[in-house]
N, CA, C and O of each residue as an XYZ file, in Angstrom:
604
protein
N     -20.617     17.467     18.085
C     -20.981     16.135     18.084
C     -19.748     15.277     17.124
O     -19.343     14.118     17.043
N     -19.363     16.941     16.308
C     -18.008     16.963     15.304
C     -16.550     16.362     16.090
O     -15.833     15.476     15.627
N     -16.332     17.094     17.394
C     -15.149     16.763     18.201
C     -15.300     15.774     18.810
O     -14.245     15.398     19.322
N     -16.571     14.824     19.109
C     -16.740     13.263     19.241
C     -16.560     12.186     18.599
O     -16.410     11.039     19.020
N     -16.596     12.920     16.719
C     -16.255     11.714     16.197
C     -15.077     11.687     15.620
O     -14.945     10.770     14.809
N     -13.882     12.611     15.813
C     -12.873     12.989     15.763
C     -12.185     12.300     17.167
O     -10.958     12.403     17.201
N     -12.608     11.838     17.942
C     -12.389     11.034     19.303
C     -12.537      9.910     19.262
O     -11.630      9.192     19.684
N     -13.603      9.399     18.797
C     -13.653      8.349     17.988
C     -12.887      7.369     16.782
O     -12.515      6.196     16.768
N     -12.859      8.436     15.835
C     -11.691      7.712     14.720
C     -10.221      7.885     15.109
O      -9.278      7.647     14.354
N     -10.113      8.394     16.570
C      -8.612      8.612     16.583
C      -8.597      7.268     17.452
O      -7.637      6.499     17.407
N      -9.711      7.039     18.237
C      -9.219      5.362     18.802
C      -9.374      4.242     17.900
O      -8.790      3.167     18.037
N     -10.343      4.593     16.789
C      -9.616      3.183     15.666
C      -8.533      3.272     15.212
O      -7.817      2.314     15.505
N      -8.077      4.024     14.603
C      -6.330      4.820     14.263
C      -5.894      4.083     14.991
O      -5.560      3.112     14.311
N      -5.649      3.895     16.079
C      -4.943      3.164     16.809
C      -5.221      2.083     17.174
O      -4.268      1.663     17.829
N      -6.535      0.879     17.094
C      -7.046      0.007     17.237
C      -6.881     -1.218     15.869
O      -6.615     -2.419     15.914
N      -7.121     -0.451     14.900
C      -7.897     -1.028     13.527
C      -6.249     -1.760     13.148
O      -5.074     -1.405     13.234
N      -7.240     -3.326     12.559
C      -5.808     -4.390     12.406
C      -5.523     -4.040     11.102
O      -4.392     -4.434     10.819
N      -6.214     -3.308      9.929
C      -5.697     -3.100      8.958
C      -4.770     -1.276      8.450
O      -5.079     -0.146      8.830
N      -4.026     -1.561      7.831
C      -2.866     -0.087      7.380
C      -4.089      0.576      6.831
O      -4.577      1.582      7.346
N      -4.715     -0.197      5.446
C      -5.832      0.863      4.885
C      -6.726      1.350      5.548
O      -6.987      2.350      4.880
N      -7.353      1.361      6.345
C      -8.082      1.800      7.564
C      -7.285      2.910      8.057
O      -7.592      4.068      7.777
N      -6.489      2.682      8.624
C      -5.632      3.744      9.672
C      -5.166      4.753      8.689
O      -5.560      5.887      8.958
N      -4.151      4.611      7.213
C      -4.222      5.877      6.809
C      -5.603      6.582      6.063
O      -5.506      7.777      5.784
N      -6.888      5.869      5.734
C      -8.059      6.766      5.206
C      -8.684      7.622      6.334
O      -9.219      8.723      6.213
N      -8.502      6.874      7.478
C      -8.888      7.854      8.689
C      -7.920      9.162      8.780
O      -8.271     10.334      8.919
N      -6.597      8.630      8.660
C      -5.689      9.843      9.364
C      -5.969     11.114      7.925
O      -5.598     12.284      8.018
N      -6.657     10.556      6.729
C      -6.989     11.660      6.122
C      -8.427     12.232      6.155
O      -8.822     13.245      5.578
N      -8.978     11.574      6.769
C     -10.477     11.584      6.971
C     -10.112     12.764      8.506
O     -10.632     13.875      8.606
N      -9.443     12.360      9.216
C      -8.961     13.317     10.699
C      -8.410     14.815      9.915
O      -8.302     15.801     10.645
N      -8.124     14.933      8.660
C      -6.899     16.400      8.307
C      -5.538     15.756      8.065
O      -4.762     16.598      7.612
N      -5.286     15.213      8.130
C      -3.290     15.097      7.982
C      -3.179     14.769      6.923
O      -3.794     13.766      6.561
N      -2.257     15.566      5.901
C      -1.642     15.855      4.924
C      -1.244     14.557      4.375
O      -0.086     14.334      4.727
N      -1.734     13.575      3.637
C      -1.147     11.762      3.218
C      -0.868     12.564      1.814
O      -1.682     13.218      1.162
N       0.875     12.262      1.467
C       1.240     12.878     -0.361
C       1.116     11.383     -0.513
O       0.133     11.609     -1.218
N       1.183     10.231     -0.513
C       1.436      9.284     -1.010
C       1.850      8.119     -1.045
O       0.775      8.183     -1.640
N       2.400      6.809     -1.036
C       1.976      5.878     -0.224
C       2.576      5.461      1.342
O       3.774      5.233      1.504
N       1.962      5.418      2.035
C       2.190      5.169      3.496
C       1.815      3.421      4.472
O       0.906      2.610      4.293
N       2.576      3.421      5.125
C       2.266      2.238      5.620
C       2.314      2.671      7.362
O       3.314      3.356      7.580
N       1.424      2.414      8.690
C       1.122      2.912      9.342
C       0.508      1.632     10.569
O      -0.621      1.158     10.694
N       1.693      1.382     11.286
C       1.272      0.337     11.620
C       0.916      0.267     13.234
O       1.449      1.224     13.796
N       0.203     -0.544     14.121
C      -1.018     -0.818     15.015
C      -0.510      0.356     16.142
O       0.592      0.901     16.193
N      -1.574      0.538     16.939
C      -1.271      1.687     18.133
C      -0.318      2.915     17.862
O       0.484      3.344     18.692
N      -0.523      3.464     16.498
C      -0.168      4.723     16.109
C      -1.249      5.629     16.760
O      -2.471      5.486     16.792
N      -0.215      6.888     17.419
C      -1.228      7.945     18.233
C      -0.456      8.888     17.814
O       0.728      8.992     17.493
N      -1.749      9.840     17.911
C      -1.628     11.285     17.269
C      -2.177     12.101     18.865
O      -3.310     11.817     19.253
N      -1.326     13.083     19.708
C      -1.658     14.302     20.556
C      -1.667     15.134     20.053
O      -0.474     15.433     20.111
N      -2.206     16.013     19.417
C      -3.744     16.264     19.686
C      -4.672     16.034     18.311
O      -4.682     16.580     17.207
N      -5.398     15.022     18.885
C      -6.395     14.379     17.497
C      -7.369     15.475     17.348
O      -8.433     14.941     17.033
N      -7.504     16.678     17.419
C      -8.035     17.577     16.813
C      -7.509     18.848     16.287
O      -8.161     19.872     16.080
N      -6.080     18.631     16.069
C      -5.157     19.369     14.964
C      -4.482     18.358     14.240
O      -3.310     18.573     13.929
N      -5.176     16.986     13.829
C      -4.488     16.498     13.098
C      -3.763     17.049     11.790
O      -2.557     16.908     11.587
N      -4.446     17.547     11.124
C      -4.319     18.745      9.828
C      -2.783     19.562     10.273
O      -2.405     20.098      9.232
N      -2.145     19.749     10.979
C      -0.861     19.996     11.485
C       0.042     18.309     11.277
O       0.994     17.915     11.951
N      -0.481     17.760     10.412
C       0.296     16.634     10.137
C       0.891     16.630      8.829
O       0.222     17.349      8.087
N       1.810     16.150      8.282
C       2.232     16.088      6.820
C       3.194     15.216      6.360
O       4.353     15.567      6.141
N       2.576     13.561      6.126
C       3.732     12.449      5.610
C       3.631     12.913      4.233
O       2.614     13.311      3.665
N       4.906     12.804      3.730
C       5.182     13.180      1.874
C       5.235     11.291      1.995
O       5.345     10.509      2.939
N       5.081     11.127      0.379
C       5.529      9.827     -0.137
C       6.537      8.393      0.280
O       7.766      8.359      0.210
N       5.623      7.261      0.721
C       6.763      6.572      0.974
C       7.619      6.287      2.240
O       8.847      6.246      2.326
N       6.789      6.122      3.087
C       6.559      6.510      4.628
C       6.606      5.136      5.351
O       5.728      4.452      4.825
N       7.127      4.550      6.153
C       6.695      3.260      7.054
C       6.784      3.987      8.392
O       7.816      4.476      8.852
N       5.744      3.996      8.881
C       5.594      3.771     10.536
C       5.577      2.802     11.220
O       4.729      1.961     10.923
N       6.283      2.584     12.132
C       6.374      1.491     13.208
C       5.159      0.988     13.961
O       4.189      1.550     13.453
N       4.888      0.433     14.640
C       3.953      0.367     15.511
C       4.257      0.853     17.186
O       5.251      0.389     17.743
N       3.445      1.695     17.844
C       3.799      2.341     18.839
C       4.171      3.399     18.562
O       4.820      3.943     19.455
N       4.041      3.918     17.720
C       4.724      5.396     17.009
C       4.266      6.693     18.026
O       4.836      6.186     18.992
N       3.867      7.584     18.428
C       4.004      8.929     18.938
C       3.854     10.277     18.402
O       4.931     10.840     18.208
N       3.254     10.662     18.235
C       3.516     12.134     17.647
C       2.520     13.303     17.882
O       1.347     13.320     17.508
N       3.180     14.281     18.565
C       3.039     15.349     20.161
C       2.708     16.311     18.872
O       3.551     16.742     18.086
N       1.329     16.545     18.831
C       1.104     17.767     18.025
C       1.298     19.159     18.941
O       2.004     20.156     18.786
N       0.491     18.821     19.802
C       0.590     20.311     21.334
C       1.119     19.778     22.507
O       1.151     18.560     22.678
N       1.524     20.543     23.306
C       2.104     20.367     24.433
C       1.430     21.331     25.178
O       1.055     22.395     24.685
N       1.209     20.930     26.662
C       0.574     21.827     27.840
C       0.448     21.283     28.895
O      -0.071     20.169     28.972
N       0.990     22.089     30.172
C       0.717     21.545     31.602
C      -0.252     20.821     31.719
O       0.115     19.693     32.050
N      -1.585     20.927     31.586
C      -2.833     20.787     31.919
C      -3.273     19.773     32.975
O      -3.738     18.842     32.317
N      -3.358     19.501     34.151
C      -4.424     20.788     34.480
C      -3.289     21.078     35.712
O      -3.653     21.086     36.888
N      -2.447     21.219     35.478
C      -1.391     21.800     36.615
C      -1.554     23.143     36.609
O      -2.203     23.490     35.622
N      -1.164     24.217     37.447
C      -1.936     26.057     37.488
C      -0.308     26.376     36.564
O      -0.176     27.545     36.203
N       0.804     25.450     36.221
C       1.573     26.336     34.909
C       1.470     26.435     33.790
O       2.258     26.780     32.910
N      -0.022     25.974     33.791
C      -1.200     26.694     32.064
C      -0.705     27.760     32.479
O      -0.038     27.081     31.699
N      -0.316     28.695     32.867
C      -0.563     30.204     33.279
C       0.852     30.795     32.575
O       1.023     31.731     31.793
N       1.702     29.931     33.135
C       3.001     30.147     32.703
C       3.465     29.225     31.367
O       4.601     29.363     30.913
N       2.660     28.425     30.865
C       3.051     27.334     29.613
C       1.543     27.448     28.918
O       0.788     26.501     29.138
N       1.149     28.327     28.254
C      -0.085     28.026     27.418
C       0.244     26.918     26.529
O       1.326     26.498     26.118
N      -0.945     26.553     26.336
C      -1.202     25.169     25.274
C      -0.744     25.648     24.003
O      -1.277     26.560     23.371
N       0.365     24.932     23.621
C       1.223     24.768     21.962
C       0.734     23.931     20.999
O       0.445     22.742     21.133
N       0.655     24.631     19.995
C       0.412     23.245     18.797
C       1.487     23.595     17.692
O       1.556     24.717     17.191
N       2.509     22.308     17.274
C       3.363     22.779     15.985
C       3.229     22.197     15.096
O       2.007     22.045     15.088
N       3.580     21.737     14.308
C       3.669     21.320     12.947
C       4.508     20.096     13.006
O       5.514     20.291     13.688
N       4.414     18.740     12.451
C       5.046     18.151     12.089
C       4.867     17.357     10.860
O       3.911     16.630     10.592
N       6.292     17.677      9.894
C       6.622     17.173      8.461
C       7.406     16.106      8.461
O       8.484     16.279      9.029
N       7.162     14.778      7.888
C       7.768     13.534      7.661
C       8.055     13.752      6.246
O       7.178     14.019      5.424
N       8.995     13.663      6.040
C       9.425     13.841      4.391
C       9.533     12.375      3.662
O       9.327     11.299      4.223
N       9.804     12.515      2.647
C       9.424     10.903      1.714
C      10.794     10.114      1.791
O      11.933     10.582      1.781
N      10.305      8.522      1.888
C      10.870      7.492      1.977
C      11.790      7.387      3.332
O      12.966      7.043      3.444
N      10.721      7.857      4.445
C      11.279      7.822      6.068
C      10.790      6.648      6.246
O       9.814      6.138      5.696
N      11.702      6.095      7.269
C      10.914      4.979      8.049
C      11.400      5.241      9.630
O      12.597      5.284      9.916
N      10.154      5.439     10.802
C      10.218      5.581     11.479
C       9.903      4.173     12.341
O       8.806      3.614     12.344
N      11.308      3.637     13.204
C      10.844      2.656     14.132
C       9.840      2.973     15.289
O       9.390      4.027     15.738
N       9.639      1.451     15.647
C       8.806      1.387     16.656
C       9.103      2.072     17.936
O      10.225      2.322     18.375
N       7.947      2.346     18.485
C       8.337      3.450     20.135
C       8.692      4.465     19.984
O       8.831      5.230     20.938
N       8.925      4.770     18.891
C       9.522      6.168     18.476
C       8.179      7.406     19.250
O       7.005      7.098     19.458
N       8.826      8.802     19.547
C       8.230      9.587     19.866
C       8.963     11.094     18.907
O      10.132     11.158     18.525
N       7.802     12.260     18.683
C       7.968     12.720     17.855
C       7.851     14.068     17.946
O       7.257     14.496     16.956
N       8.239     15.126     18.890
C       7.505     15.888     19.553
C       6.888     17.068     18.375
O       6.772     16.715     17.201
N       6.463     18.663     18.865
C       5.752     19.540     17.569
C       7.041     19.996     17.462
O       8.101     19.923     18.084
N       6.476     20.627     16.193
C       7.729     21.641     15.864
C       8.665     21.080     14.794
O       9.435     21.803     14.161
N       8.548     19.503     14.586
C       9.716     19.053     13.969
C       9.565     18.744     12.722
O       8.380     18.460     12.550
N      10.410     18.616     11.359
C      10.277     18.152     10.287
C      11.848     17.035     10.354
O      12.999     17.457     10.464
N      11.404     15.511     10.242
C      11.825     14.818      9.661
C      12.442     14.655      8.044
O      11.731     14.259      7.120
N      13.822     15.017      7.893
C      14.305     14.886      6.110
C      14.280     13.670      5.668
O      14.536     12.686      6.361
N      13.753     13.636      3.649
C      13.813     13.189      3.301
C      14.944     11.434      3.229
O      16.155     11.581      3.390
N      14.547     10.382      3.059
C      15.387      9.302      3.142
C      16.271      8.977      4.158
O      17.390      8.487      4.308
N      15.100      9.558      4.975
C      15.652      9.130      6.783
C      15.341      8.210      7.740
O      14.183      7.823      7.589
N      16.031      7.576      8.885
C      15.407      6.241      9.358
C      15.399      7.173     11.278
O      16.181      7.995     11.755
N      14.348      6.621     11.764
C      14.306      7.148     13.082
C      14.553      5.256     13.363
O      14.060      4.221     12.915
N      15.490      5.597     14.253
C      15.438      4.414     14.693
C      14.502      3.965     16.154
O      13.928      4.828     16.817
N      14.472      2.780     16.443
C      12.852      1.730     17.234
C      13.706      2.891     18.592
O      14.849      3.235     18.891
N      12.120      3.169     19.125
C      12.452      4.340     20.764
C      13.354      5.634     20.749
O      13.790      6.134     21.787
N      13.539      6.013     19.800
C      13.953      7.335     19.579
C      13.210      8.147     19.804
O      12.046      8.072     19.413
N      13.605      9.002     20.395
C      12.755     10.431     20.918
C      13.171     11.909     19.990
O      14.192     12.501     20.340
N      12.603     12.297     19.174
C      12.776     13.544     17.935
C      12.530     14.368     18.862
O      11.459     14.360     19.470
N      13.508     15.214     19.104
C      13.350     16.741     20.350
C      13.703     18.054     19.060
O      13.241     19.190     19.162
N      14.483     17.659     18.042
C      14.745     18.656     16.839
C      14.912     18.215     15.724
O      14.933     16.998     15.537
N      15.100     19.267     14.542
C      14.823     18.191     13.259
C      16.135     17.525     12.778
O      17.298     17.901     12.926
N      15.380     15.899     11.862
C      15.986     15.154     11.398
C      16.684     15.642     10.156
O      15.887     16.093      9.333
N      18.303     15.689      9.685
C      18.651     16.190      8.436
C      17.763     15.063      7.609
O      17.021     14.195      8.070
N      18.197     15.473      5.761
C      18.130     14.340      5.112
C      19.355     13.553      5.227
O      20.507     13.933      5.435
N      18.813     12.214      5.024
C      19.944     11.248      4.285
C      21.033     11.000      5.836
O      22.249     10.813      5.794
N      20.105     11.075      7.217
C      20.385     10.435      8.018
C      19.861      8.958      9.044
O      18.909      8.243      8.734
N      20.491      8.809      9.936
C      19.793      7.647     10.623
C      20.076      7.927     12.347
O      21.059      7.537     12.977
N      19.090      8.593     12.798
C      19.332      8.921     14.267
C      18.358      7.821     15.082
O      17.343      7.180     14.809
N      19.125      7.951     16.080
C      18.818      7.120     18.031
C      18.860      7.508     19.042
O      19.895      8.167     19.139
N      18.331      7.505     19.925
C      18.302      7.528     20.855
C      17.356      8.863     21.866
O      16.429      9.592     21.513
N      17.883      8.782     22.836
C      17.018      9.707     23.990
C      17.882     10.793     24.781
O      18.326     10.642     25.919
N      18.051     12.015     23.897
C      16.986     12.239     22.610
C      17.940     12.095     21.677
O      19.111     12.471     21.742
N      17.082     11.221     20.321
C      17.917     11.216     19.052
C      18.819     11.812     18.689
O      18.521     13.002     18.583
N      20.329     11.495     18.295
C      20.953     11.960     17.577
C      21.740     11.266     16.383
O      21.586     10.063     16.171
N      22.340     11.820     15.833
C      22.710     11.819     14.064
C      23.582     10.310     14.407
O      24.425     10.343     15.303
N      23.372      9.213     13.769
C      24.689      8.324     14.382
C      25.052      8.049     13.119
O      26.223      7.684     13.218
N      24.714      8.006     11.915
C      24.946      7.767     10.271
C      24.525      8.606      9.315
O      23.503      9.225      9.611
N      24.985      8.820      8.271
C      24.628      9.590      7.142
C      24.611      8.841      6.110
O      25.579      8.294      5.582
N      23.423      8.795      5.774
C      22.687      7.658      4.763
C      23.074      8.235      3.135
O      22.982      7.475      2.170
N      23.462      9.514      3.014
C      23.859      9.786      1.557
C      24.614      9.184      0.751
O      24.496      9.188     -0.474
N      25.621      8.504      1.533
C      26.457      7.721     -0.049
C      25.771      6.178     -0.175
O      26.260      5.288     -0.871
N      24.300      6.011      0.793
C      24.408      4.569      0.666
C      24.015      4.376     -0.634
O      23.589      5.282     -1.351
N      24.213      2.562     -1.156
C      23.778      2.480     -2.556
C      22.258      2.695     -2.944
O      21.930      3.112     -4.055
N      21.385      2.388     -1.972
C      19.724      2.755     -2.241
C      19.961      4.249     -2.728
O      19.495      4.496     -3.840
N      20.446      5.017     -2.239
C      20.035      6.791     -2.759
C      20.940      7.239     -4.382
O      21.050      8.358     -4.884
N      21.573      5.675     -4.977
C      22.538      6.244     -5.746
C      21.835      6.221     -6.796
O      20.861      5.537     -6.485
N      21.707      6.597     -8.018
C      20.585      6.975     -9.075
C      21.501      5.261     -9.923
O      21.104      4.817    -11.000
């Protein structure tokens, strides 16, 4: 029954019209939310059963149609014998902006004060103070000298 409730909450998370409800659902599902968060519609976390593997620090904005992959497996292929299901944590640092239609693979840390451009596929850690873009995402700009980050 608990598993069914989590699946229903996961569906509501994707279609909910309001940010506040989406954030509350993430917390109920077990995600570690450290502060102010904006989550646009159609946010998808694969695997809903391990939402506690997701940590989002304060002042994060997540655009529409973003996908975070907490697990990976080749089910129902026979390759499951070679590549069993794995779960990996995702950590999103403070003051991060994740653009629309981005995909973040498991085992990733996105450093603080970084931007993930729309449509990017994050396959490795994103250093702090960087703008990444592309498939796979690559650093395109260092943001450490930006006026917004100076005292």
